[in-house]
C-alpha positions as a LaTeX table, in Angstrom:
\begin{tabular}{lrrr}
\hline
Residue & $x$ (\AA) & $y$ (\AA) & $z$ (\AA) \\
\hline
Met1 & 3.08 & $-20.09$ & 8.96 \\
Cys2 & 0.15 & $-20.65$ & 10.98 \\
Ala3 & $-3.23$ & $-18.22$ & 10.79 \\
Ser4 & $-2.56$ & $-16.77$ & 14.43 \\
Asn5 & 0.68 & $-15.32$ & 12.89 \\
Leu6 & $-0.58$ & $-14.10$ & 10.05 \\
Leu7 & $-1.42$ & $-10.77$ & 11.53 \\
Gln8 & 1.68 & $-10.15$ & 13.62 \\
Phe9 & 4.65 & $-12.93$ & 12.46 \\
Val10 & 7.14 & $-11.80$ & 15.04 \\
Pro11 & 6.80 & $-10.60$ & 18.77 \\
Asn12 & 6.63 & $-7.34$ & 19.91 \\
Asp13 & 10.33 & $-6.36$ & 20.15 \\
Tyr14 & 10.90 & $-3.72$ & 17.90 \\
Ile15 & 7.87 & $-0.95$ & 18.26 \\
Ala16 & 8.18 & 1.91 & 16.03 \\
Asn17 & 9.10 & 4.94 & 17.94 \\
Asn18 & 6.54 & 8.31 & 18.03 \\
Tyr19 & 9.01 & 9.92 & 15.41 \\
Leu20 & 8.41 & 7.43 & 12.75 \\
Lys21 & 4.87 & 6.86 & 13.64 \\
Thr22 & 4.19 & 10.59 & 13.27 \\
Asn23 & 5.77 & 10.40 & 9.67 \\
Tyr24 & 3.70 & 7.69 & 8.61 \\
Leu25 & 0.67 & 9.50 & 10.01 \\
Leu26 & 1.65 & 12.28 & 7.59 \\
Leu27 & 2.43 & 9.83 & 4.38 \\
Val28 & $-1.09$ & 8.41 & 5.02 \\
Leu29 & $-2.31$ & 12.11 & 4.90 \\
Phe30 & $-0.79$ & 12.55 & 2.02 \\
Phe31 & $-1.88$ & 9.93 & 0.22 \\
Leu32 & $-5.16$ & 10.79 & 1.10 \\
Tyr33 & $-5.15$ & 15.06 & 0.14 \\
Ser34 & $-3.59$ & 13.16 & $-3.21$ \\
Asn35 & $-6.89$ & 11.40 & $-4.20$ \\
Leu36 & $-8.95$ & 14.30 & $-3.07$ \\
Ala37 & $-7.00$ & 17.34 & $-3.37$ \\
Asn38 & $-8.20$ & 18.38 & $-7.37$ \\
Tyr39 & $-12.09$ & 17.14 & $-7.03$ \\
Gln40 & $-13.70$ & 20.18 & $-5.91$ \\
Glu41 & $-17.15$ & 18.43 & $-5.64$ \\
Leu42 & $-17.15$ & 15.02 & $-3.10$ \\
Arg43 & $-20.31$ & 13.01 & $-4.43$ \\
Met44 & $-23.05$ & 13.01 & $-2.48$ \\
Lys45 & $-24.02$ & 9.21 & $-1.51$ \\
Ser46 & $-26.77$ & 7.60 & $-0.31$ \\
Gly47 & $-27.02$ & 5.23 & 2.29 \\
Leu48 & $-26.66$ & 1.97 & $-0.19$ \\
Gln49 & $-23.91$ & 3.76 & $-1.80$ \\
Leu50 & $-22.29$ & 4.66 & 1.21 \\
Trp51 & $-22.60$ & 1.24 & 2.62 \\
Gln52 & $-21.83$ & $-0.73$ & $-0.98$ \\
Asp53 & $-18.60$ & 1.58 & $-0.38$ \\
Phe54 & $-17.72$ & 0.52 & 2.76 \\
Leu55 & $-17.99$ & $-3.47$ & 1.90 \\
Thr56 & $-16.26$ & $-2.62$ & $-1.67$ \\
Ser57 & $-13.12$ & $-0.90$ & 0.29 \\
Leu58 & $-13.10$ & $-3.83$ & 3.13 \\
Glu59 & $-12.78$ & $-5.94$ & 0.68 \\
Ser60 & $-10.23$ & $-4.33$ & $-0.90$ \\
Gly61 & $-8.03$ & $-3.59$ & 2.14 \\
Ile62 & $-8.19$ & $-7.07$ & 3.54 \\
Gly63 & $-8.38$ & $-9.53$ & 0.60 \\
Glu64 & $-4.98$ & $-6.80$ & $-1.23$ \\
Glu65 & $-3.48$ & $-6.81$ & 1.97 \\
Ala66 & $-3.49$ & $-10.48$ & 2.71 \\
Leu67 & $-2.45$ & $-11.48$ & $-1.00$ \\
Cys68 & 0.16 & $-8.87$ & $-2.04$ \\
Arg69 & 1.86 & $-7.83$ & 1.46 \\
Phe70 & 1.42 & $-11.09$ & 2.56 \\
Ala71 & 1.24 & $-14.09$ & 0.12 \\
Ile72 & 3.10 & $-12.35$ & $-2.65$ \\
Leu73 & 5.18 & $-10.92$ & $-0.48$ \\
Ala74 & 5.97 & $-14.13$ & 1.44 \\
Leu75 & 6.90 & $-15.88$ & $-1.87$ \\
Leu76 & 8.96 & $-13.46$ & $-2.90$ \\
Met77 & 10.70 & $-13.01$ & $-0.08$ \\
Ile78 & 11.89 & $-17.04$ & $-0.38$ \\
Leu79 & 12.78 & $-16.64$ & $-3.84$ \\
Cys80 & 14.82 & $-13.88$ & $-3.22$ \\
Arg81 & 16.58 & $-15.40$ & 0.04 \\
His82 & 19.77 & $-15.54$ & $-0.75$ \\
Ser83 & 20.09 & $-12.12$ & $-2.22$ \\
Lys84 & 21.62 & $-9.22$ & $-0.48$ \\
Trp85 & 18.82 & $-6.81$ & $-1.29$ \\
Lys86 & 16.27 & $-9.41$ & $-0.91$ \\
Val87 & 14.36 & $-6.38$ & 0.97 \\
Pro88 & 14.52 & $-3.58$ & $-1.38$ \\
Leu89 & 13.81 & $-5.97$ & $-4.40$ \\
Val90 & 11.30 & $-8.01$ & $-2.96$ \\
Ile91 & 9.38 & $-4.13$ & $-2.23$ \\
Leu92 & 9.74 & $-3.40$ & $-5.38$ \\
Ala93 & 8.34 & $-6.19$ & $-7.13$ \\
Ser94 & 5.37 & $-7.22$ & $-5.04$ \\
Ser95 & 4.37 & $-3.59$ & $-5.35$ \\
Leu96 & 4.50 & $-3.92$ & $-8.89$ \\
Ile97 & 2.62 & $-6.99$ & $-9.05$ \\
Phe98 & 0.05 & $-5.06$ & $-6.73$ \\
Gly99 & $-0.08$ & $-2.28$ & $-9.43$ \\
Leu100 & 0.08 & $-4.51$ & $-12.36$ \\
Leu101 & $-3.39$ & $-6.95$ & $-10.84$ \\
His102 & $-5.21$ & $-3.51$ & $-11.24$ \\
Phe103 & $-5.06$ & $-3.26$ & $-14.98$ \\
Ile104 & $-8.25$ & $-6.02$ & $-14.96$ \\
Asn105 & $-10.16$ & $-2.59$ & $-14.42$ \\
Leu106 & $-9.41$ & $-1.92$ & $-18.33$ \\
Ile107 & $-12.61$ & $-4.29$ & $-18.49$ \\
Asp108 & $-14.71$ & $-1.24$ & $-17.28$ \\
Gln109 & $-12.90$ & 2.17 & $-17.33$ \\
Ser110 & $-10.81$ & 4.18 & $-19.19$ \\
Trp111 & $-6.94$ & 3.35 & $-20.22$ \\
Ser112 & $-5.49$ & 6.73 & $-19.08$ \\
Leu113 & $-7.55$ & 6.41 & $-15.19$ \\
Thr114 & $-5.89$ & 1.95 & $-15.60$ \\
Val115 & $-2.51$ & 3.79 & $-15.98$ \\
Tyr116 & $-2.94$ & 6.86 & $-13.25$ \\
Gln117 & $-4.36$ & 3.79 & $-10.59$ \\
Phe118 & $-1.02$ & 1.60 & $-11.92$ \\
Cys119 & 1.03 & 4.11 & $-10.45$ \\
Phe120 & $-0.94$ & 4.97 & $-7.79$ \\
Thr121 & $-1.10$ & 1.76 & $-6.38$ \\
Thr122 & 2.32 & 0.68 & $-7.49$ \\
Ile123 & 3.58 & 3.59 & $-5.26$ \\
Ser124 & 1.02 & 2.53 & $-2.66$ \\
Gly125 & 2.41 & $-0.58$ & $-2.51$ \\
Ile126 & 5.85 & 0.17 & $-1.03$ \\
Phe127 & 4.46 & 2.55 & 1.15 \\
Phe128 & 2.35 & $-0.43$ & 2.53 \\
Ala129 & 5.47 & $-3.24$ & 2.24 \\
Leu130 & 7.41 & $-0.44$ & 4.49 \\
Ile131 & 5.34 & $-0.69$ & 7.35 \\
Phe132 & 4.55 & $-4.26$ & 7.00 \\
Leu133 & 7.95 & $-4.98$ & 6.95 \\
Tyr134 & 8.84 & $-2.66$ & 9.71 \\
Thr135 & 5.68 & $-3.09$ & 12.11 \\
Gly136 & 4.87 & $-6.51$ & 11.24 \\
Arg137 & 1.02 & $-5.59$ & 11.46 \\
Leu138 & $-1.00$ & $-6.62$ & 8.62 \\
Trp139 & $-3.99$ & $-5.41$ & 10.17 \\
Leu140 & $-2.50$ & $-2.09$ & 10.06 \\
Val141 & $-1.54$ & $-2.29$ & 6.77 \\
Met142 & $-5.11$ & $-3.21$ & 5.92 \\
Ala143 & $-6.69$ & $-0.66$ & 7.69 \\
Ile144 & $-4.68$ & 2.29 & 5.97 \\
His145 & $-5.75$ & 0.75 & 3.08 \\
Phe146 & $-9.10$ & 0.50 & 3.80 \\
Val147 & $-9.33$ & 4.06 & 5.07 \\
Met148 & $-7.44$ & 5.51 & 1.86 \\
Asp149 & $-9.65$ & 3.58 & $-0.67$ \\
Phe150 & $-12.73$ & 5.03 & 1.28 \\
Ala151 & $-11.87$ & 8.05 & 1.48 \\
Ser152 & $-11.19$ & 8.62 & $-2.50$ \\
Ser153 & $-14.76$ & 6.52 & $-3.02$ \\
Phe154 & $-15.92$ & 10.28 & $-2.35$ \\
Ser155 & $-14.22$ & 11.47 & $-4.91$ \\
Gly156 & $-14.68$ & 11.25 & $-8.69$ \\
Val157 & $-11.49$ & 9.85 & $-9.22$ \\
Ser158 & $-13.68$ & 6.27 & $-9.02$ \\
Glu159 & $-16.13$ & 6.82 & $-11.49$ \\
Met160 & $-15.15$ & 4.84 & $-14.68$ \\
Asn161 & $-15.05$ & 7.24 & $-17.17$ \\
Ser162 & $-12.73$ & 9.71 & $-14.63$ \\
Thr163 & $-10.52$ & 12.54 & $-16.69$ \\
Ile164 & $-7.72$ & 12.24 & $-15.79$ \\
Ser165 & $-5.48$ & 15.63 & $-15.76$ \\
Leu166 & $-1.64$ & 16.92 & $-15.72$ \\
Ala167 & $-2.44$ & 17.57 & $-11.76$ \\
Asp168 & $-2.91$ & 13.81 & $-11.16$ \\
Tyr169 & 0.70 & 13.09 & $-12.72$ \\
Gln170 & 2.18 & 15.43 & $-10.78$ \\
Ser171 & 0.82 & 14.50 & $-7.55$ \\
Ile172 & 1.90 & 10.63 & $-8.15$ \\
Leu173 & 5.30 & 12.13 & $-9.06$ \\
Val174 & 5.56 & 13.56 & $-5.81$ \\
Leu175 & 4.59 & 10.24 & $-3.90$ \\
Ala176 & 6.81 & 8.87 & $-5.95$ \\
Leu177 & 9.94 & 10.92 & $-4.92$ \\
Leu178 & 8.72 & 10.95 & $-1.35$ \\
Met179 & 8.35 & 7.08 & $-2.05$ \\
Leu180 & 12.27 & 7.11 & $-2.56$ \\
Val181 & 13.41 & 9.14 & 0.39 \\
Leu182 & 11.02 & 7.00 & 2.78 \\
Thr183 & 12.43 & 3.82 & 1.34 \\
Ile184 & 16.28 & 5.15 & 1.66 \\
Trp185 & 16.04 & 6.42 & 4.87 \\
Met186 & 13.88 & 3.24 & 6.27 \\
Met187 & 16.41 & 0.27 & 4.59 \\
Arg188 & 19.09 & 2.25 & 6.98 \\
Gly189 & 20.60 & 1.89 & 10.79 \\
Lys190 & 18.48 & 0.06 & 12.80 \\
Arg191 & 14.93 & 0.62 & 10.51 \\
Gly192 & 17.01 & $-1.56$ & 8.08 \\
Lys193 & 17.95 & $-4.49$ & 10.61 \\
Val194 & 14.83 & $-4.59$ & 11.64 \\
Met195 & 13.20 & $-5.41$ & 8.80 \\
Lys196 & 15.93 & $-7.86$ & 7.40 \\
Ala197 & 14.56 & $-9.54$ & 10.49 \\
Arg198 & 11.27 & $-9.80$ & 10.01 \\
Ala199 & 11.83 & $-10.59$ & 6.36 \\
Gln200 & 14.31 & $-13.84$ & 7.99 \\
Leu201 & 11.38 & $-15.12$ & 9.91 \\
Leu202 & 9.00 & $-14.63$ & 6.87 \\
Ile203 & 11.09 & $-16.81$ & 5.17 \\
Thr204 & 12.03 & $-19.59$ & 7.62 \\
Lys205 & 8.42 & $-19.33$ & 9.39 \\
Asn206 & 6.88 & $-20.57$ & 5.53 \\
\hline
\end{tabular}
């Protein structure tokens, strides 16, 4: 696929309706809430810290989405092109890879925090993949990823020695259930046809 088609790989024939956009916005807000709700005190940051966190979040949003939601997802789509269930399989597989990549953080953080990150990023990966395959807009997924990372940097959850509580895992469970419902809903009717059409374009243009 040529670079000009990277951020939007199909024409604007299918545009998300206001109802779906509202649902996505609510889910983004819920993701942000799940990152911040269990931390009563947000960290105060200096201008330099704020700028560093901004750049780190921007790098993650652009780099991780280009790798996992474009390159890896497209490769898996090609490998699974003959499967009837290629779209849900690739969404799940690419999201698991996205989550597993975060185990590299074991170099400088605790096991419990890394496992929590794996769970959260895997669920987030499903959410990002659904948005990308439905809208065809990689820039949108990059922007949402950036906002989520930057918002979470203001809470203690991003610190290497953070303690993960039962409430954190409860929020992960709620998110997982919501994502299961959302995925089933997205794969039905016209929504599913749109995602399959975009998946086919990913296959044929690579």
